C-alpha positions, 0 to 999 in steps of 0.5 A, a space after each residue: 429463431 422458431 423451428 429454424 425460421 428467422 421470426 425476428 421483426 423488422 421495425 427498427 423500434 419493435 426490434 428495440 424493444 425486443 432487444 431491452 427486454 432480452 437483455 433483461 430477460 426474466 426481470 421485469 423492465 419498467 415502462 419509463 425505460 422503454 419510453 426511454 430507450 425508443 424516444 430518450 428525452 422527447 417521447 411524444 404525447 401518443 407514446 403510451 399508446 405507441 409502446 403498446 402497439 409495439 407489444 401487441 406486434 411481439 406478443 404475435 411472435 411464435 414462441 415468445 412469452 411476454 408477461 404484463 407486470 405492475 409497471 412494466 414487461 417481463 420476457 420470460 425465456 428458459 435458462 440458457 436459451 440466450 446467447 448472453 446467457 450461454 456466455 455468462 454460464 460458460 465464462 462463470 464455469 471457466 473462471 471457476 475452473 481456474 480458480 480451482 487450478 484446472 487450467 486445461 479444463 478452464 481454457 476450453 470453457 473460455 474458448 467456447 463461451 467465445 465461441 457464442 458470439 458471432 460479432 459485435 452485440 447487437 451490431 443489427 441494431 441501432 441502439 437507444 441510450 438504454 441499449 446501448 450501455 448494455 452492448 458497451 457492457 456486454 462487449 466489455 464483458 466479451 473483453 474480460 473473459 478473452 483476457 483471461 482465456 489467454 491468460 490461462 492459454 499462457 499458463 498452459 504454454 501456448 504462447 508459440 499460437 498466441 503470438 498472431 492473435 495478440 498481434 492483431 488484438 494489439 493493433 486493433 486495440 493500440 491503447 490497452 495496455 493489457 494486451 500489449 503485456 501479454 504480447 510481450 509476455 508470448 514474444 519473450 517465452 518464444 524467444 524474442 526479446 527485442 520483439 517484446 522490447 519493440 511492443 513496449 515502445 509502440 504502446 508508449 509512443 501510442 500512449 504519450 502521443 495521444 493521451 499524454 500518459 506514460 505506460 502503466 505500472 504493469 508495463 514497465 515493470 514487465 519492460 524492466 524484466 525483460 530488459 533483465 531477461 528475468 527467468 521469473 518470467 519464464 514458463 513455469 516448470 512442467 508446463 506444456 501443451 497438452 500436460 495436465 495442469 495444475 495451479 503454479 506454486 504460489 511464490 514464497 512471500 517476502 518477509 526482510 525483518 530484523 529480529 524480533 526482540 522482546 518488549 518490557 510493558 507494550 502489550 496495550 500499545 502493541 494491541 491498539 496499532 495492530 488494530 489500526 493496521 488491521 482495520 480496512 482503510 478506505 482510500 489508499 494503503 493504511 499509514 500509521 506513524 509511530 513516534 516518541 523520545 529519543 531511546 522510547 524505542 520505537 524500532 523495536 516496537 514497529 518491528 516487534 508488531 510487524 512480526 506479529 502480523 503476518 497474518 493480516 499481511 500474508 503477501 510480504 512484510 518488509 522493513 527499510 531505514 533511511 539511517 543516521 539522520 544526519 545523512 539520511 539515505 535517499 528515497 530512491 536507495 530506499 526504493 532499490 533496496 526494498 525492490 531487491 528485498 522482492 527479486 529484483 536483480 540491482 543491476 537491472 533496476 531503473 536509475 531514477 525515484 519515480 521509475 522505481 517508485 513505480 516499479 514498487 507499487 506495481 510489485 505492490 498491486 493486488 498484494 497485502 503487505 506490510 512495510 515498515 520504515 525506520 528513522 523518518 524525519 521528514 513526511 515526503 520521504 514516505 510519498 514514493 513508499 507507499 503500496 498500491 491497494 488499500 490491502 496493504 499498510 505502512 508502519 513508520 517509526 519516526 524521529 518526530 510526528 509527521 504530519 500529511 495526507 498519508 497519516 492517521 492518527 499519530 502515535 506517541 510511544 511514552 516512556 515504560 512505567 517504573 516498574 517495567 523499568 525496573 524489571 528491565 534492569 533487574 533482568 540483566 544485572 541481578 538484584 544484589 548489584 542493583 539495590 545493594 547500594 541504594 542508588 536504583 531510585 536515582 537512576 531509574 529517574 535519570 532514565 526516565 522510562 527510556 529502553 534504548 538508554 537503559 539498555 545501553 547503560 546495562 551493556 556498558 555495566 556488563 562491559 565493566 562489572 567492577 563499576 557500581 550504578 552510582 559510578 555509572 551515573 558519576 561517569 556520564 555526568 562528566 563524560 565526553 563523546 567518544 572517538 569514532 573508532 572507539 565503539 562501546 556502549 553509551 547512554 547518550 547514543 539514542 540523545 547523540 542520533 536524534 540531535 544529529 539530524 536537527 537544523 543547526 538553527 535549532 540545536 544551537 538553540 537546544 544547547 543554550 536552553 540546556 545550559 539553564 538551571 530549572 527543570 521549568 522553562 516558560 517562553 519568556 524565560 527562554 526568549 531570554 536566553 536565546 535573545 530572540 521575541 516570544 513569537 520566534 521563541 515558541 515556534 523554535 520550543 514547539 518544534 523542539 517539541 515535535 522532536 520529541 526534545 522537549 515535554 510540555 505541561 499544561 498550567 491550569 490557573 483556574 480560568 479558561 485560558 490554557 498556558 504551556 510551559 515546557 520541560 527538559 528531561 533529565 537525561 537529555 540535559 545531561 547529554 547536552 551538558 557534558 557534550 556539545 551538540 555539534 559533537 553529537 552528530 
């Protein structure tokens, strides 16, 4: 328009050139893009001359500033003079107001931005490939602003007046899951829960029939919340049409962790694994598995680290455990515990593992969450627990080294050193009791720097203050497992737990090997003890290494070959010699 007169050219090709220049206003449009827009991949030999003719016709239009630039043309226009510019300006202002909590102002600005549209973008034009892409981009931007405006209206309590609009939009866009989610929420808040559930069933039928897909995790989560009548879907208190808008109070980020415990000699490892979890992930959530020998303290380590990472994971830190490896909890049960921890009612949870996994991923979407998973013995236990986004992380305390696409570099948690071990005993028992009889070195060698068994030994000595350290070691060498009803600290507790989860074939082999004299064990020696071939024996030994029940020494004889020999830690050997493996479970 110029002075109220429509001066838009009527020739289709000239209109295409004008449309492309206007869409890229105030920037240069290269000649090759103009040629591609007009003739796609088959321009005529006269394309350059014909294009100059179209440019000449445009330059005759009143009020049009069209410049020739190196390599192309630029249409110069004042800021805000095009509908697309005005739309973008109002939309940006509306988003800023929304981020600042000025919801009423945001809704008004987004309404005004959408009012700039008079119909589909460039609907009076037959576009070429480049203008066609820009038209799709504009249409998608319009849809995004529409959803943001509806979100603002929902926050302002305008759900009643949104229902008719959203019903029409959902009918016109039968696979747009975001629109259907907003329609469900509006109907629920209007007291029409059956209608909200019908919306879910309707889009589910369409998605399965046309695309072979189940609804997205957001819709499935919303469906479960509507079924449960979750009050969390209600309009935030104080919201109503015409009320001043304030940003809704952010829900308290869930922190469900066991109590923190002091660690001795773990500063370097805490810093290392902390850096691994803070590093940005390229794809999927970060997943780090910390594993070590029975009693090395993987549980205490991962919990202590989670307590220290509040700033890196502000949206929640959760703990879950698979429990005793001899009777591990199911993934479905662990998912139920996690969903309860983030606010879901147990009675309203879906029954199946896939549905619970989808619900948990939906909750994690857009959040930075740390999940600590304890007592893990197999990689498949983690798959359905992984959060949705790269900003989240999973910290696994494993019974064994775990391998899989989820995991980054594994972390072996080593025993603490002799000085730290002595510090642990001295802090609990005192110098006089520990050092007075000269048995401390033998005890430190026996426990091998494993904090768990050392803490159990301290607990037993505190229960029996009349015992000496030497008496404790002698008792351990002849003790049998206590009855299930008789609870007391026991230095073999961690060994019992680890061995209880072994395959019987592996457990039997371990018990036989423990009966052999000598600290070092070769494949040939083990094969004779087990009555198996060397290849089968080596596989058994390596599986025990993965469970940290055997240690490996590399023997160098001056050649380029690598020779391995295996070693059983003294505490493990003592536990297995005094207690049958079957009774360790």
